[in-house]
C-alpha positions, 0 to 999 in steps of 0.5 A: 500500500503506497502513501496516497492510499494510506492518506485516503484511508486515514482521511475517510476513517478520520472523517467518519470518526469525527462525524460519529462524534458530531452525531452524538451531539445532534439535536432532537430530530423528532422536533425537527420533523414536524414542519417545513421551517427553513432553519430546522431543515438546515439543521437537519441537513447538517446532522444528516450529512454528518450521520451519512459520513459516519455510516458510509465512509468506512464502507466506500474505502475500497472504491475510493482507493481503487479510483485513486489507483486508476487515475494515478496509473492513467496520469503516469502513462500520459505524462510525468506527475507534477504538482499540478497533476497531483492537485488535479488528482486530489481534487477529482477524488474529493469530487468523487466522494463529495458527489457520493455524499450529495446523493445521500444528502438529497435522499435525506432531504427527500425523506424529511420533506416527502415522508417524515413531516407528512407522516407526523401530521397523518399519524398524530391522530391515529391509533396504535394499531394503525401505527403498528400496521404501518410499521410492520408494512415498512419492515416487510417491504424492506425485507422483501427488497433484500431478495430482489434483482435490483438489490443484487445488482446494486450490491454487486457494483458496490462490492466490486470496484472493478465492475463499477469502473468498467461500466461507468468509467469517465476521465477527468473532472466530469468523470469524477462527478459522474462516477461519484453520483453513480456510486451514490445511486448504486449505494442508495439502491442497496441501502435505501430500506435501512434509512426508511426504517431509521425514519420509522424507528426513530430518526438518527438514533445512534443505536440504529445508525450503528446497527445499519452501519455494521450491516452496510459494512458487511454487505460491501466488504464481504464478497458474499455480502448479499447473504448479510442482506438476505439474513437481515431481510428475513429478520425484517419480515419476521419483525414486520409480521409480528408488528402487524399481528400485535406480537411486538409493541414498537410504539416506544421507538415511534414516539415522534408519530405518537406523543400521547400516552400509549396506555390511553390508546390501548384502552380505546380512548381517542385523541379528542377524548384524551384532550377533553379529559385533560381540559376537564381536569384543568377546569376542575383545578381552576375551580378549586383554586378560586374557592375561598381558603378552607373550602377546598375539597 
């Protein structure tokens, strides 16, 4: 392993470690996912980007190292390596990784605006049974996806840098941008169910981030990574069916959908009834407070 490759590996791992550190200080994502406030959306983008770097950068090391090797060999064949060509070389690597990350940033923004905010409004007044059915359906669909041809194709390009570059190779800066975007799209094709589940289970939970990061790493770094995906797919289907049948209670991990007491829901009390009861309690307290001293019951 030569010095540039070592620098690439250390840089990606250092960025991932730093991103994990920042992820531990992230704000409460549940509060961010309740509206289209530009400031909160900006805060979400920053937190999501740090999370993606933390989770995905270790898994893309083989791809970036192989890209570095290819452009180094091609530059050496054409002309002697100068300071200018080294700068161009480094710039292209940064563009490749940057475009990859941009794909994931746009994905997170789409999940926030197209899924999380609308679902918060939709699920706020629904019973826990409805939430469990939705939760289970997401898990089942995500599990089934692990066995589809498109999953198999995308994971093949992600775990084999040679196959990817043979299909998508383009030279220069435009090539770095194009290939970085394609790599991001293939990676999205592999992993999008995990991030949809992260939304359903509790946005940007460090526990879930760690779990999915380990699964993604196993899929991409092992030549038979598809079996990691399929084993996890079976687990997702089992959990999904259990949720729909009421055998597991996932509501605690979906509190951003359901902020009221689960006990009241389990007793069949509607949201309006809970609010009405709360208002009555407040009125009763107010009446007692207005009584002369010594007459409080």
